[in-house]
N, C-alpha and C positions, 0 to 999 in steps of 0.2 A: 874628143877634146873638150873635156867638162869645164875648163876655165873660162870658156865663152859665156857659160851661164852665170858666172859671178858678176854681181851688180858693180863691185869695186873694180873688176877688170874693164867692164864697159865704161866706166866713168873715168878711168885712167886713159883709155883710148880716146875719149872725147877731149881730154886734156891734150893729148898727143896731136889730135887733129887741129887744135889752136895754135901750136907751137910754131909752124912755119909763118903764119901772118904776125905772130908775136915777134919772132926773130927778125922779120923783115923791116920793123920800125926801130930797131936797135941800130945806132949809128956805127960806123966803122971804128975799130980800135977796141971793140969788146968781143973778139972772137973767143977768147978763153972762157968768158962767162957763157956765151951762146953754146959752146961746145959741152960745157960742163952741165948746163941745163939739159941738153939733149941726151947726154950719157946717163945722167942720173935718172931721168924719165924712162929711158930704155931700160935701165937695170931694175926700176921699180915694177915695170910691166912684165919683163922676162922672168924675174925672180918670183913674182906672183904666180905666173903661169906654171913654173917649174915646181914650185913647193905644192901647188894644187894638185900635180900629178904624182907626187911621192906618196908612198904607201904608208910609212911609219909617221906617227905623229910628231916624233922628234925632228926628223928630217923636214917635214912640212914647216914646222915652227922655225926651223933655222932659215929657210928661204923666206918665210914670211917676214922674219925679223930684218933681213937684208932689204926686202922690198919696202918695209916701213922706214928704214934708215934712209933709203934712196928717195922715198917721197919727202921726208924732211929736208934732205938736200936740195930737192927741186923747190921747195917752199922757201928755203933760205936763199936760193938764187933769185926768186921772185922778189923777195925782200930787198935784195940788193939792186935789182932793176928799178924799184921804186926810190930806194935810198940815193941812187946815182942819177935820178930824175931822167931816166932813160924811157920809162913806160909809166903812164899815169896809173895811180892806184885803182882807179875805177875799172881799168882793163885788167889788172892783176887780182882784184879781189874775188871775182867768180871762179878764176882758176885755183887760188888758194882754197876756196871753199870745197871745190871738188877734190883737191888733194887731201884736205883735212878729213872730209867724209870718207874717202876712200881708205885712208889709214885707220879710221875707227872701225870700218868694216873688216879690215884685215885683222885687226887686233882681235875681233870677235871670232875669227877663223881659227885663231890660235887656242890650243888646248893644252893643259899641263899633262 
């Protein structure tokens, strides 16, 4: 399983490890946002791993594109958490930094 060697994969796993404590501070009534954040992060990680395991560059790129789009969705969900005053920006900022760094790394994995 060579996806374990990818720094972007490891970074996204670090973000995933912070999600339970992040979700714990969100008050009741925002289950839809919590669920969307978890599903988008899951999609980002799984599509990165699947894309990395594909043989053709075209297939790799397709899964990498999905992973990047899912990372963007997680990033937007984090923006909403701050906008709704559910989580302080100082808590979200390092998460978003890891997300954006991971997306930039995945972009570099793409080849035409």
